[in-house]
N, C-alpha and C positions, 0 to 999 in steps of 0.2 A: 679552380682547384684549391679551395680552402681560404680564399682571400675575399671575405665578405664585403670589404669596403669597395670592391669593384662592381658589386651588384647594386644597381640603382633602386631596386624594389625593397631594400631593407633599411632599417633605422641606422645601420652601421656604415652607410655610404660616406666616403671620404669627402668632406667639404673643404678641407684645406690640404694642400700638397704635402706639407710637413708631416701631417698625421698619416697620410698614405705611405710616405717614405718609411716612417717608423713601423707601420704594420708590415710592410714588405720586408724590412730587415728582420723582424721577428719570425716571419714565415720562412724566409730563406734559412735562418739558423735552425728552426724547428725541422724543416724538411731535410737538412743535411746532417744534423747531429742527433736527432731524436727518432724521427719516423723511419721505420724499416724500408729498405729499398724494394723488396719484393716479399710476397707472402711465403715463399718457399724457405727464405732465410729471415725469420722475424727479428733476429737480434743483430742484423748487419745493416748499418746505415751507409749512405753514400760517402761520408767522411771516412768511415772505416774501410770501405772498398778502395778508396784512393790512398790509404795509408796515413791520413792526417790525424786520426784518432784510433786508439786501441780498444775503446769500449763505447757502448751506447750511453748517451747522457740521459738524465731524467729532466723533467720540466723545471724542477727547482734549481738545478745547476745552471740551466740556460737563463732563467730569470734573475739569478744572483748577479750577473754581469751588469755593470753600469756602463751604458753606451752614451757618449757625449754626442749631441747632434752635430751634423756636418754643416758647415756654412754654405748656404744656398745663395747663389748670385741673384741679386735683385734685377728684375727686368724693367 
């Protein structure tokens, strides 16, 4: 559902775990703060439903945040 890096038949396949983590983080934020929960209420996001946010974000607002990578333990 929207995560192209998990599809092996595309050029966007995740070759490194850190890039997959970054893609998943963006997808989770997009899904919860930008994308509508259901078609019947197109301006209500899951974050709004939970009371975490009062309005729907735009893509620009999401991409303005700078996220520092988490330290991944070496195996």
